[in-house]
C-alpha positions in Angstrom: -46.7 17.1 -23.1 -44.0 19.6 -22.2 -40.5 18.5 -21.4 -38.9 20.3 -18.5 -35.3 21.0 -19.4 -32.6 20.9 -16.7 -28.9 21.6 -16.5 -26.4 19.6 -14.5 -23.3 21.1 -12.9 -20.5 18.8 -12.1 -18.6 20.3 -9.2 -15.6 19.4 -7.1 -15.6 20.3 -3.4 -12.1 21.4 -2.4 -11.1 21.3 1.3 -7.8 21.6 3.0 -8.2 18.4 5.0 -9.6 15.5 2.9 -11.0 13.7 6.0 -13.6 16.5 6.3 -15.2 15.4 3.0 -16.7 12.4 4.8 -18.8 14.8 6.9 -20.6 16.2 3.9 -24.1 15.3 3.0 -26.4 16.4 0.1 -28.6 18.5 2.3 -25.7 20.6 3.6 -24.5 21.3 0.1 -28.0 22.2 -1.0 -28.4 24.6 1.9 -25.0 26.2 1.2 -25.7 26.7 -2.5 -29.2 28.2 -1.9 -27.7 30.6 0.7 -25.0 31.7 -1.8 -27.6 32.3 -4.5 -29.8 34.3 -2.1 -26.8 36.4 -1.0 -25.6 37.2 -4.5 -28.9 37.5 -6.4 -31.4 38.3 -3.7 -35.0 37.0 -3.5 -35.3 36.7 -7.3 -32.3 34.3 -7.5 -33.4 32.3 -4.5 -36.9 31.8 -5.9 -35.6 30.9 -9.4 -33.1 28.3 -8.1 -35.4 26.8 -5.4 -37.7 25.4 -8.1 -36.6 21.8 -9.0 -33.1 22.3 -7.6 -31.5 19.3 -6.0 -28.2 17.5 -5.4 -28.4 14.4 -7.6 -25.1 12.8 -6.6 -22.5 13.3 -3.9 -19.4 11.2 -3.5 -18.0 12.1 -0.1 -14.7 10.3 -0.7 -13.8 12.2 -3.9 -15.8 15.4 -3.3 -17.7 15.2 -6.6 -21.2 16.7 -6.7 -23.9 16.8 -9.4 -26.3 19.7 -9.0 -29.6 19.7 -11.0 -31.6 22.9 -11.6 -33.8 24.4 -14.3 -32.2 25.4 -17.6 -33.4 29.0 -17.3 -31.5 29.7 -14.1 -28.2 27.9 -14.5 -26.2 31.2 -14.9 -27.6 32.4 -11.6 -26.5 29.3 -9.8 -23.1 29.1 -11.6 -22.2 32.7 -10.8 -23.0 32.2 -7.1 -20.7 29.2 -6.6 -17.5 31.2 -6.0 -19.2 32.8 -3.0 -19.4 29.5 -1.1 -16.6 29.6 1.4 -17.8 27.0 3.9 -20.5 24.3 4.4 -22.1 23.8 7.7 -22.9 20.2 8.5 -23.3 18.1 11.7 -22.6 21.1 13.9 -19.2 21.8 12.1 -18.3 24.5 9.7 -16.1 23.0 6.9 -14.1 25.7 5.0 -14.2 24.8 1.3 -14.9 26.1 -2.2 -16.7 24.5 -5.1 -14.9 24.2 -8.4 -17.2 23.8 -11.4 -15.8 21.2 -13.8 -18.6 20.8 -16.4 -22.1 22.0 -17.3 -24.2 19.4 -19.1 -27.7 18.9 -20.3 -27.9 15.3 -19.0 -26.3 13.3 -16.2 -24.9 11.0 -18.8 -22.7 13.7 -20.4 -21.5 14.7 -17.0 -20.6 11.1 -16.2 -18.7 10.8 -19.5 -16.8 14.0 -18.7 -16.0 12.8 -15.2 -14.5 9.6 -16.6 -12.2 11.6 -19.0 -11.3 14.0 -16.2 -10.4 11.2 -13.8 -8.3 9.5 -16.5 -6.4 12.8 -17.1 -5.8 13.2 -13.4 -4.4 9.7 -13.1 -2.1 10.3 -16.1 -0.8 13.5 -14.3 -0.2 11.5 -11.2 1.9 8.8 -12.9 5.1 10.9 -13.3 4.9 12.0 -9.7 5.0 8.4 -8.3 8.1 7.6 -6.3 8.2 3.8 -6.2 7.5 1.2 -8.8 4.6 -0.1 -6.7 2.8 3.3 -6.7 3.3 3.4 -10.5 1.7 0.0 -10.9 -1.3 1.0 -8.8 -1.8 4.1 -10.9 -1.5 2.2 -14.1 -4.0 -0.4 -12.8 -6.4 2.4 -12.0 -6.0 4.0 -15.4 -6.6 0.7 -17.2 -9.6 -0.2 -15.0 -11.4 3.0 -15.9 -10.6 3.3 -19.6 -9.4 0.0 -21.0 -12.6 -1.1 -22.8 -13.4 2.4 -24.0 -9.9 3.0 -25.4 -9.8 -0.4 -27.2 -13.1 0.3 -28.9 -12.1 3.8 -29.9 -8.7 2.5 -31.2 -10.4 -0.2 -33.3 -12.9 2.4 -34.7 -10.1 4.8 -35.5 -8.0 2.2 -37.2 -10.9 0.9 -39.3 -11.8 4.4 -40.5 -8.2 5.2 -41.4 -8.0 1.9 -43.3 -11.1 2.8 -45.3 -9.8 6.3 -46.1 -6.5 4.8 -47.4 -8.4 2.4 -49.7 -10.5 5.2 -51.1 -7.4 7.2 -52.2 
């Protein structure tokens, strides 16, 4: 049996007005990406990327999108992303661009990267908070997404350091 290899692109949809993100749906993003590939790479690119291409995940609140496509054509799709300037959905044209955050071989690696990326973003937001209440909310968000993982990693690191010291 042959395994079909895929690549997953983790992208962020950037718009000027965050309320327009709620209008997005996976079909509109798929049409916009296919059109960009067809414009930049012609019929060959459109044919290569139309096979097994799909939007696996879309979070309309944060603008995060997972795109799945065959491994052999990920460079075609990746190089066409900067040419997406707007997405047409529900009769409206939303000006936006797609920012590629990560290319992975599985959805799981993309999810792990997304957790690390969100944690970094929250840490960047913490110094910009104006009130103590805002800082508490950001701290709570940081702890909720990384508390168990950081405890386990800390325990593993401290155990391995202790073993190394005993060996010396």
